[in-house]
Structure formats: C-alpha cells, structure tokens
N, C-alpha and C positions, 0 to 999 in steps of 0.2 A: 480816308479809309477806303472809299470807292476806288481810288487810284491804285491802292495796294492790292485790292481784290482783282482788279482788271489785270494788273501786271502778273499776279499769281496765275490767273487763268491762261494768260498768254504763254507764260513759261511752261505750264503744265501741257498745253497743246504742243508747243515746240519740242518738248521733251519726249513725246511718244516714240519717234523714230529711235532716239537714244535708248529708250527702255527696251525696245525690241532687239536692238543690237546687243545690249548688255545681257539680255536673257540668254541669247545664243552663246555668247562667250563664257558667261558665268556657269552655264550648264556644263561646259567642258571642265571648268574649274571644280565644280561639284564632283564630277566623276573622278578627277585626279585626287581631290581631297579625300574621297572615300578610299581610294587605293593607298593613300598615305597614312591611313589609320584614323582620320578625324571622324568624329561623329557628326550627324547632320547639324546638331546644335552648334558645335564648334566651328564647322565650316560656315554656317550662316552668320554666326557672330563675327567671324573674321571679315566676311564680306560687308557686314553692316557697319563695322568700325574702321575698316581700312579704305575701302572704295578705290582700290588701285590694282588693276589687273596684273601689271608687270611685277609689282611688289608682292602680290599674293602668290603668283605662280613661283616666284623665286623663293618665297617662304616655304612652300611645300617641299622644294628640293632640300632646303636647309633642315627642315624638320625631319625629313627622311634620313639625312646624314647626321642627325643628332648634334647639330651645330650649337655653339654656345650663344647665350643671350647677347654678348658683346658683338659677336660676328653677325648675328641676326640684325641687331640695331644699326650697325655701320652699313650693312648691305642695303637695308631699307632707306637709310639716309641718302646713300649715293644714287640708288635707283629713282627715288622720288624727289630728288633735289630740284628737278625742273619745275615742280609746283611752287617753289619759292618765287621764281620769276613770274609765273602765271598769276599768282596771288597778288604780287606787287603791281602787276599790270592792271588787274581788276580793281585794286584799291584806288587807283588813279581815276577810274571811271565812276566810283561811288561819290556821292555828295560829301563834301568835306565835313558836314555836320552829322554824317551817319555815325550812329553809336558804335562803340567797340564790339558789342555783342553781334551786331549785323556783320561787321568785318570778319569776326571770328567764324561765324556760321557760313559765310560765303566762301572763306578759305577752306573750311572743313569739307564742304561738298564740292570743291573744285576738282575737275577731271579734264582730260584733254578735250573731250567732246563738249562738255559744259562750258569750258573756257572758250572754245571756238565760237559757240553761239553767243555767249555773253559779251565777248570783246567786240563783236560785230554790231551790237546794238547801237543805234545812233543816239547821241546825247548822253546824259548821265544815266548810270545803271541803277535801277531800283532793286534793292535786295530781294524784294518779294518776287521779282521775275526769276531770280535764281532759286528761291524757295519753291517756286512752281516746277522748275526743272528737277530739283531734288525729289520732289514729292512723287514723281513718276519714274525717274531714272534709278534712284536708289532701291526702291522696292523691286524693280525689274532685275537688278543685279542680285539682290538677296534671294528672290524667288527662283531665279535660274539656278543659283547655287543649291538651293533646297531640292529642286527637281533633279539636278544632276547627282546629288548624293543618294537620293532615293532610287533613281533609275539605275545607278551603278550596281544595285543588287538584283535588278529585274531584267535588264536588257542582256541579250546574248553577248558573249565575249568579243565576237568579231565587230559588232556595232560599237561597243565600248572602245575597242582599240582604234576604230576609225574616227570616232568623235574626239578622242584624246589628243589628236593632232590638229584640231580646229584652231587652237590659239596660234600655233606656229604658222598656219596658213594665213591667219589674220595679220600677223607681224610681217610676213612676206608681202602681203597686199599693201601694207603701209609703206614699206621701204622701196619697193620696186618702181612705182610711178615717178617719185621725185628723182630716183637714181638714173632713170632713163635720160633725163635732160641735164644732169649734173655729173660730170666725170669725177670731180673731186669727191662728191658724196659716194659715188660708186666705188671709188678707190678705198675710202674709209670703211665701207661695208665689207668689201673683200678682205681688207686688212684685219677687220674684227673677226671674220670667219676663220681666217688662217691662224690668227693668234689663239682663238678659242680651241682650234684643232690641236695646235702645238701644246697647249696647256693640258689637253686630254691624253695625247700620245707620248710626249716626252716623259721619261721615267722620273726625272727630278721634279718637273713642273706638275705632274698629275698627282703628286702627294699633297699639294696645296688644297685646302678644304674648298668646297664649292662656293661658299660665301665670299671668301677672300679672292677667289679667282674672278668673280664678278667685280669686286671692288678694284682690284689691280688693273684689269683690262679696261674697265670704264674710265677710271681716272687717267691711266696711261695714254690710251688712244685718243680720248677727248682732249687731254692736255697737249699732246703732240699736234693734233689737228688745229687747235686754237692758236698755238704758238707759231706754227709754220704758215697757216692760212687764216689769219684773222679777218673778220668781217669789218670792212672799213665803211664808216658812215660817209655818205656823200653830202657835202655842204649844200644847204638850200640856197640856190642862187636867185637873187631878186634884184 
C-alpha cells in the first residue's frame, strides 16, 4: 500500500508540467468549442471523456459541418489509432499479474505526454504512477476547457482570435524540430500540406466532407510513406 501511495505521489509531481501545458492548449479548445455552439458543460464533458487534443479539435470541425455519427467515429478512430500502439507498449511494462481493470484505466488515461513519461520509467510500471499523472493532468485539461468556454464570452474579439490559433502553433512546434534533421519527414509534412490544400481548392475534392478528408489523407499519405520507406529493424549483433 505504501508503495502505491509513493508511486501516486511521484506521478502527481511529474504530471504538474503536463497539467500546465494542457491548461494552455485546452483553453484554446474551450474558446473554439464556444464558437462551435457547445455549452460549457458539453465542452468540459468532451474533454473529460476523450482526453485527446487532435481528436477533439477535429470533432469541432465535424460538429460545425453537421457530420454523421459514422463519419465522426471513423475520423476519431484514424486520428487516435496511435494510442493502440502506445497502450500496447505500456502493457508490456506492467507486471504480468496486473489486473485487467488497471490495464483498462492506464489505457484510458494514455496520452502522448503521459506515454512519454511512463515509458521512460525504469523497471516495471506501477499503475498508481499513471494514476498520479492522471490526477493532475486530466483536471488541467478539463479546467482549461472550462476557462476557455467562459472567457469566450468575456474577452475582446481580437484576443479570442489570437488565442484560437494557439493549437496550430503547438502542432507546428511539434513537427518542425524533428523535420529539421530528417529530410524524409520534412517531405511527408510538405506533401501533407500540399494534399490538404488541393482537397480545399480543387472543385471536385472540396466537396468531400471534412471528416472523410482527414481519413483519406491520413490513411493515404501514411500508407504510401510506410510502403516506400519502411523502418527496418537493425539486428542486434552480439
């Protein structure tokens, strides 16, 4: 029991920077959710149950376009498919005797940042460490969403307009550093931008609904890159 409490405290402490970052990004989500017609309760409920920035921002566009449930479901599946791999990797770090409930909860609260901290822990992963991360990170995401939806009615229009592009700045900050040292990755990013522009400007392609645009581009570009430039495992020479 003492070990579980200690691991929870360590996770809570390590999750404070994640909480602060989540608050800033989800604040932007709250502003956009307010503009999309969601109530504060609906926006916070989405943040509390989804816990995925890319999926939630994509969902706002689909809600604004009155997309079908099928389109919404497939889009979320494609966007968040990376969590399958992350959760599988974390399951290998858990003790083989860990109950299914622990595995389920660890997978539910998995995110890019939480995965990054968890997978770097030495030795077996104690689920209570992840629970500590969730305890501080998830409220930060939900609280930022709430503040964003409320502030959307109070802040001047110019400030709201400036804050609404914060997510795109975050995504650019994510892709630029690795692209600098990887020409292949840079080419894929440019191809994605050009393809997205074509789907917006070409008369035939721009009739495709936003959700299926995301699905088609993600599967097509990722599939081509994986087929032409597979990551080859280097044999361990001993």
